[in-house]
Structures are given as structure tokens and as C-alpha cells.
N, CA, C and O atoms as a MOPAC input file, in Angstrom:
PM7 MOZYME 1SCF
protein

 N     23.93100 1    34.33300 1    -5.64200 1
 C     24.60500 1    33.33800 1    -4.85100 1
 C     24.24700 1    31.94900 1    -5.38300 1
 O     23.06600 1    31.64900 1    -5.55900 1
 N     25.21500 1    31.11900 1    -5.63500 1
 C     25.01200 1    29.77200 1    -6.16500 1
 C     25.18100 1    28.74000 1    -5.06000 1
 O     25.92700 1    28.92800 1    -4.09900 1
 N     24.45600 1    27.64600 1    -5.24000 1
 C     24.61000 1    26.54400 1    -4.29900 1
 C     25.86500 1    25.76800 1    -4.62100 1
 O     26.32600 1    25.73000 1    -5.76200 1
 N     26.40100 1    25.15700 1    -3.59900 1
 C     27.57700 1    24.32600 1    -3.76800 1
 C     27.14000 1    23.00500 1    -4.42100 1
 O     26.13500 1    22.42500 1    -4.01000 1
 N     27.86100 1    22.53400 1    -5.40500 1
 C     27.53300 1    21.29200 1    -6.09300 1
 C     27.75300 1    20.11200 1    -5.15000 1
 O     28.79100 1    19.99800 1    -4.49800 1
 N     26.73700 1    19.22700 1    -5.09500 1
 C     26.83100 1    18.04500 1    -4.24700 1
 C     27.61400 1    16.95800 1    -4.98000 1
 O     27.41100 1    16.75300 1    -6.17600 1
 N     28.49400 1    16.26900 1    -4.28400 1
 C     29.23700 1    15.18200 1    -4.93500 1
 C     28.29300 1    14.01400 1    -5.24200 1
 O     27.36500 1    13.74000 1    -4.48000 1
 N     28.53600 1    13.33700 1    -6.35400 1
 C     27.72500 1    12.18000 1    -6.73700 1
 C     27.96200 1    11.06100 1    -5.73400 1
 O     29.10300 1    10.72100 1    -5.42100 1
 N     26.86500 1    10.49100 1    -5.23600 1
 C     26.98400 1     9.37500 1    -4.30300 1
 C     26.59000 1     8.08700 1    -5.02900 1
 O     25.95700 1     8.12400 1    -6.08400 1
 N     26.97100 1     6.96000 1    -4.45100 1
 C     26.61900 1     5.66900 1    -5.02400 1
 C     25.11900 1     5.46900 1    -4.87900 1
 O     24.54800 1     5.85100 1    -3.85800 1
 N     24.46300 1     4.87500 1    -5.88200 1
 C     23.02000 1     4.65400 1    -5.78000 1
 C     22.71100 1     3.65300 1    -4.66600 1
 O     23.46100 1     2.70200 1    -4.44300 1
 N     21.61300 1     3.88100 1    -3.98500 1
 C     21.21300 1     3.00400 1    -2.88500 1
 C     20.71400 1     1.66700 1    -3.42500 1
 O     21.02500 1     0.61100 1    -2.87500 1
 N     19.94500 1     1.72100 1    -4.49700 1
 C     19.40200 1     0.51300 1    -5.11500 1
 C     20.25100 1     0.17600 1    -6.32300 1
 O     20.47300 1     1.03100 1    -7.18000 1
 N     20.73300 1    -1.06400 1    -6.40500 1
 C     21.52700 1    -1.44800 1    -7.58000 1
 C     20.72600 1    -1.30000 1    -8.86900 1
 O     19.52000 1    -1.54800 1    -8.89100 1
 N     21.39100 1    -0.90200 1    -9.92400 1
 C     20.73400 1    -0.65900 1   -11.21200 1
 C     20.06300 1    -1.91900 1   -11.75000 1
 O     19.00000 1    -1.83800 1   -12.36600 1
 N     20.66600 1    -3.07000 1   -11.52700 1
 C     20.11700 1    -4.32900 1   -12.02200 1
 C     18.77100 1    -4.63500 1   -11.33900 1
 O     17.82100 1    -5.05700 1   -11.99800 1
 N     18.69800 1    -4.42200 1   -10.03000 1
 C     17.46600 1    -4.66300 1    -9.29800 1
 C     16.38100 1    -3.67500 1    -9.71300 1
 O     15.21200 1    -4.04100 1    -9.82800 1
 N     16.76500 1    -2.44400 1    -9.93500 1
 C     15.82800 1    -1.42400 1   -10.37800 1
 C     15.24300 1    -1.76400 1   -11.74900 1
 O     14.05000 1    -1.57100 1   -11.98300 1
 N     16.07100 1    -2.26300 1   -12.64100 1
 C     15.62000 1    -2.64400 1   -13.97500 1
 C     14.65400 1    -3.82700 1   -13.91100 1
 O     13.66400 1    -3.85600 1   -14.64300 1
 N     14.93300 1    -4.80900 1   -13.03600 1
 C     14.02500 1    -5.94800 1   -12.87300 1
 C     12.66300 1    -5.48300 1   -12.36500 1
 O     11.62900 1    -5.97300 1   -12.81900 1
 N     12.66000 1    -4.55000 1   -11.43600 1
 C     11.40700 1    -4.03600 1   -10.89600 1
 C     10.60900 1    -3.31100 1   -11.97700 1
 O      9.39000 1    -3.46100 1   -12.05500 1
 N     11.29100 1    -2.52900 1   -12.80800 1
 C     10.60500 1    -1.81800 1   -13.88100 1
 C      9.97400 1    -2.79300 1   -14.86800 1
 O      8.85800 1    -2.56900 1   -15.33700 1
 N     10.68600 1    -3.87400 1   -15.18600 1
 C     10.15200 1    -4.87100 1   -16.12000 1
 C      8.94500 1    -5.58900 1   -15.51500 1
 O      7.98200 1    -5.88400 1   -16.22300 1
 N      8.99300 1    -5.87100 1   -14.21500 1
 C      7.88500 1    -6.56000 1   -13.56400 1
 C      6.63700 1    -5.68800 1   -13.56700 1
 O      5.53500 1    -6.18300 1   -13.80400 1
 N      6.79800 1    -4.40600 1   -13.30700 1
 C      5.65300 1    -3.48600 1   -13.30200 1
 C      5.08700 1    -3.34100 1   -14.70100 1
 O      3.86800 1    -3.33500 1   -14.87200 1
 N      5.93400 1    -3.22400 1   -15.69300 1
 C      5.42800 1    -3.06700 1   -17.05700 1
 C      4.72100 1    -4.33100 1   -17.52800 1
 O      3.76700 1    -4.24600 1   -18.30100 1
 N      5.17200 1    -5.50800 1   -17.07600 1
 C      4.50100 1    -6.75500 1   -17.44800 1
 C      3.12300 1    -6.81700 1   -16.81300 1
 O      2.18700 1    -7.33000 1   -17.42700 1
 N      2.97700 1    -6.29900 1   -15.58100 1
 C      1.67400 1    -6.29100 1   -14.92600 1
 C      0.69100 1    -5.38000 1   -15.65600 1
 O     -0.50200 1    -5.67800 1   -15.71500 1
 N      1.17100 1    -4.29900 1   -16.19800 1
 C      0.30000 1    -3.36600 1   -16.91600 1
 C     -0.18900 1    -3.95500 1   -18.22700 1
 O     -1.26300 1    -3.59100 1   -18.70400 1
 N      0.57400 1    -4.85300 1   -18.81000 1
 C      0.20100 1    -5.43000 1   -20.09500 1
 C     -0.88300 1    -6.48800 1   -19.96500 1
 O     -1.56100 1    -6.79800 1   -20.94400 1
 N     -1.05700 1    -7.04700 1   -18.76900 1
 C     -2.06300 1    -8.08700 1   -18.58000 1
 C     -3.44900 1    -7.49200 1   -18.74800 1
 O     -3.77300 1    -6.45100 1   -18.17600 1
 N     -4.25200 1    -8.16900 1   -19.53700 1
 C     -5.61500 1    -7.70500 1   -19.78100 1
 C     -6.48300 1    -8.10500 1   -18.59500 1
 O     -6.49700 1    -9.27600 1   -18.21700 1
 N     -7.21300 1    -7.15500 1   -17.99400 1
 C     -8.05600 1    -7.51400 1   -16.86100 1
 C     -9.16100 1    -8.46400 1   -17.30000 1
 O     -9.76700 1    -8.28900 1   -18.35700 1
 N     -9.40900 1    -9.46200 1   -16.48000 1
 C    -10.43900 1   -10.44100 1   -16.80900 1
 C    -11.75600 1   -10.00800 1   -16.19100 1
 O    -11.78400 1    -9.18500 1   -15.27500 1
 N    -12.82900 1   -10.55800 1   -16.68900 1
 C    -14.16900 1   -10.22900 1   -16.22100 1
 C    -14.66800 1   -11.32400 1   -15.29200 1
 O    -14.32300 1   -12.49600 1   -15.44600 1
 N    -15.47900 1   -10.92500 1   -14.33100 1
 C    -16.10500 1   -11.86200 1   -13.40300 1
 C    -17.09200 1   -12.72700 1   -14.18100 1
 O    -17.84200 1   -12.22800 1   -15.02100 1
 N    -17.08200 1   -14.02500 1   -13.89400 1
 C    -17.96200 1   -14.92800 1   -14.62700 1
 C    -19.42000 1   -14.81000 1   -14.17800 1
 O    -20.31500 1   -15.31300 1   -14.85900 1
 N    -19.67200 1   -14.14800 1   -13.03700 1
 C    -21.03500 1   -14.01100 1   -12.53700 1
 C    -21.64200 1   -12.66400 1   -12.92500 1
 O    -22.70400 1   -12.60600 1   -13.54500 1
 N    -20.95100 1   -11.57300 1   -12.54900 1
 C    -21.55400 1   -10.25200 1   -12.74600 1
 C    -20.88500 1    -9.43500 1   -13.85200 1
 O    -21.44300 1    -8.42300 1   -14.27600 1
 N    -19.71900 1    -9.83800 1   -14.32700 1
 C    -19.06200 1    -9.13400 1   -15.40700 1
 C    -18.14200 1    -8.00100 1   -14.97800 1
 O    -17.61200 1    -7.28800 1   -15.83000 1
 N    -17.94000 1    -7.81900 1   -13.67500 1
 C    -17.04400 1    -6.76900 1   -13.18900 1
 C    -15.58700 1    -7.20200 1   -13.38600 1
 O    -15.30500 1    -8.37700 1   -13.61900 1
 N    -14.66300 1    -6.23100 1   -13.28900 1
 C    -13.24100 1    -6.56800 1   -13.42700 1
 C    -12.76500 1    -7.35800 1   -12.22000 1
 O    -13.14200 1    -7.06700 1   -11.08400 1
 N    -11.93600 1    -8.35600 1   -12.47700 1
 C    -11.35500 1    -9.13100 1   -11.39100 1
 C     -9.93900 1    -8.63900 1   -11.13800 1
 O     -9.23700 1    -8.28800 1   -12.08600 1
 N     -9.50400 1    -8.60500 1    -9.88700 1
 C     -8.17800 1    -8.07700 1    -9.58500 1
 C     -7.04500 1    -8.93800 1   -10.13000 1
 O     -6.06200 1    -8.40700 1   -10.64600 1
 N     -7.16700 1   -10.24400 1   -10.02500 1
 C     -6.11700 1   -11.12400 1   -10.53300 1
 C     -6.74900 1   -12.35900 1   -11.15800 1
 O     -7.62900 1   -12.98300 1   -10.56500 1
 N     -6.30500 1   -12.70200 1   -12.33700 1
 C     -6.87300 1   -13.90100 1   -12.95800 1
 C     -6.34100 1   -15.14500 1   -12.26000 1
 O     -5.19500 1   -15.53800 1   -12.47500 1
 N     -7.15300 1   -15.75000 1   -11.44200 1
 C     -6.74300 1   -16.93500 1   -10.69700 1
 C     -7.44700 1   -18.16200 1   -11.22800 1
 O     -7.79600 1   -18.24300 1   -12.40600 1
 N     -7.64900 1   -19.11300 1   -10.33900 1
 C     -8.28800 1   -20.35500 1   -10.75100 1
 C     -9.77500 1   -20.14200 1   -11.03600 1
 O    -10.35600 1   -20.82100 1   -11.88300 1
 N    -10.39000 1   -19.18500 1   -10.31600 1
 C    -11.79500 1   -18.88900 1   -10.57300 1
 C    -11.93900 1   -17.39700 1   -10.85400 1
 O    -11.54800 1   -16.57400 1   -10.02700 1
 N    -12.48800 1   -17.04300 1   -11.99200 1
 C    -12.60900 1   -15.62300 1   -12.35700 1
 C    -13.78900 1   -14.94300 1   -11.67300 1
 O    -14.82000 1   -14.70500 1   -12.30300 1
 N    -13.64100 1   -14.62700 1   -10.37800 1
 C    -14.69600 1   -13.96100 1    -9.63400 1
 C    -14.19500 1   -12.63600 1    -9.09900 1
 O    -13.04300 1   -12.51900 1    -8.68100 1
 N    -15.07000 1   -11.63000 1    -9.11300 1
 C    -14.71500 1   -10.34700 1    -8.49600 1
 C    -14.78500 1   -10.52300 1    -6.98300 1
 O    -15.22100 1   -11.56800 1    -6.50100 1
 N    -14.36300 1    -9.51800 1    -6.23800 1
 C    -14.31000 1    -9.67300 1    -4.78000 1
 C    -15.70200 1    -9.80200 1    -4.17100 1
 O    -15.86700 1   -10.47800 1    -3.15500 1
 N    -16.70300 1    -9.16900 1    -4.77000 1
 C    -18.05900 1    -9.26300 1    -4.22500 1
 C    -18.59900 1   -10.67400 1    -4.39600 1
 O    -19.11400 1   -11.26300 1    -3.44500 1
 N    -18.48600 1   -11.21500 1    -5.59000 1
 C    -18.99200 1   -12.56300 1    -5.84800 1
 C    -18.21100 1   -13.60900 1    -5.05300 1
 O    -18.78200 1   -14.60600 1    -4.61200 1
 N    -16.92200 1   -13.38700 1    -4.87100 1
 C    -16.11200 1   -14.30700 1    -4.07600 1
 C    -16.58800 1   -14.30400 1    -2.62200 1
 O    -16.68000 1   -15.36300 1    -2.00200 1
 N    -16.89400 1   -13.12100 1    -2.07100 1
 C    -17.38900 1   -13.02900 1    -0.68800 1
 C    -18.75900 1   -13.70100 1    -0.55600 1
 O    -19.03000 1   -14.38500 1     0.43100 1
 N    -19.61500 1   -13.49800 1    -1.55500 1
 C    -20.92500 1   -14.13900 1    -1.51100 1
 C    -20.79700 1   -15.65700 1    -1.54400 1
 O    -21.54000 1   -16.36700 1    -0.86500 1
 N    -19.86500 1   -16.14000 1    -2.32500 1
 C    -19.63600 1   -17.58100 1    -2.40900 1
 C    -19.15600 1   -18.12500 1    -1.07600 1
 O    -19.62200 1   -19.17300 1    -0.62800 1
 N    -18.22100 1   -17.41800 1    -0.43100 1
 C    -17.68800 1   -17.86200 1     0.85500 1
 C    -18.79200 1   -17.85200 1     1.91500 1
 O    -18.90100 1   -18.78800 1     2.70700 1
 N    -19.60900 1   -16.79700 1     1.92900 1
 C    -20.68300 1   -16.74000 1     2.92900 1
 C    -21.72600 1   -17.83200 1     2.67500 1
 O    -22.30500 1   -18.35700 1     3.62600 1
 N    -21.97000 1   -18.17600 1     1.43000 1
 C    -22.91000 1   -19.25200 1     1.12000 1
 C    -22.36000 1   -20.58400 1     1.61500 1
 O    -23.11700 1   -21.41000 1     2.12400 1
 N    -21.05900 1   -20.80500 1     1.47400 1
 C    -20.44200 1   -22.03300 1     1.98200 1
 C    -20.60200 1   -22.11000 1     3.49200 1
 O    -20.90700 1   -23.17000 1     4.03800 1
 N    -20.39400 1   -20.97800 1     4.16700 1
 C    -20.51100 1   -20.97000 1     5.63400 1
 C    -21.93300 1   -21.28000 1     6.05900 1
 O    -22.14400 1   -21.97700 1     7.05100 1
 N    -22.91500 1   -20.77000 1     5.31800 1
 C    -24.31600 1   -21.05900 1     5.64300 1
 C    -24.61100 1   -22.53900 1     5.50800 1
 O    -25.31200 1   -23.11800 1     6.33800 1
 N    -24.08000 1   -23.14800 1     4.46900 1
 C    -24.33300 1   -24.57200 1     4.23300 1
 C    -23.69600 1   -25.42100 1     5.32200 1
 O    -24.27000 1   -26.43100 1     5.72900 1
 N    -22.53300 1   -25.03400 1     5.79400 1
 C    -21.79600 1   -25.82200 1     6.77900 1
 C    -22.41200 1   -25.75600 1     8.17000 1
 O    -22.17200 1   -26.64900 1     8.98300 1
 N    -23.19700 1   -24.72700 1     8.46500 1
 C    -23.80400 1   -24.60800 1     9.77400 1
 C    -24.90300 1   -25.67100 1     9.92300 1
 O    -25.68100 1   -25.91400 1     9.00100 1
 N    -24.94500 1   -26.29100 1    11.09800 1
 C    -25.98500 1   -27.33000 1    11.29600 1
 C    -27.37600 1   -26.69200 1    11.34200 1
 O    -27.56000 1   -25.58000 1    11.83700 1
 N    -28.32400 1   -27.41900 1    10.81900 1
 C    -29.70800 1   -26.93900 1    10.80700 1
 C    -30.27500 1   -27.02400 1    12.22000 1
 O    -30.05000 1   -28.01500 1    12.91400 1
 N    -31.00700 1   -26.00000 1    12.65600 1
 C    -31.59900 1   -26.06700 1    14.00200 1
 C    -32.71500 1   -27.11100 1    14.05700 1
 O    -33.51200 1   -27.24000 1    13.12800 1
 N    -32.75200 1   -27.84000 1    15.15000 1
 C    -33.77200 1   -28.88700 1    15.30500 1
 C    -35.11600 1   -28.23200 1    15.61600 1
 O    -35.22100 1   -27.38600 1    16.50400 1
 N    -36.14000 1   -28.64000 1    14.86600 1
 C    -37.46400 1   -28.09900 1    15.10200 1
 C    -38.26200 1   -29.09100 1    15.94500 1
 O    -38.17500 1   -30.30400 1    15.75700 1
 N    -39.02600 1   -28.55500 1    16.86100 1
 C    -39.79500 1   -29.43700 1    17.75300 1
 C    -41.20200 1   -29.64100 1    17.28400 1
 O    -41.97000 1   -30.35600 1    17.92800 1

């Protein structure tokens, strides 16, 4: 017993948009991952500062510590 052949339907995603998406993904793969300037780990995206997520969090927490007022000693 054979299945009935399904009629070809129009594609849901236009071919032009699909091709643009494929090119964008392939361009992302070609980018060489950068290294963290502090610990040498891979950074997710090369931005203004080449820090991995751990070093970035440590930097943010250090800023918060500095901004807190010092407790008055008696």
C-alpha cells in the first residue's frame, strides 16, 4: 500500500529571508573567539572590553563595593 502524494505547498518562510539568515549564521561562525584580557578564557562577544563573564561580574561587584558608603567607626 502506497501513501498518497502530498501536493507541494508554498514555503512559509520566503527564500530570500532564509538565505539572509544562513549568511548571518555562517558569518558568526567565522568570527575568531577572543580571549579574556584577565584570565585568558573565551569571551562570548568581542565588545568594548574583552572580558569573560566571570571577570565582568567580578568587575561589576567591585564597583558596587566601592560605591557603598564606608561605615562610620566610633
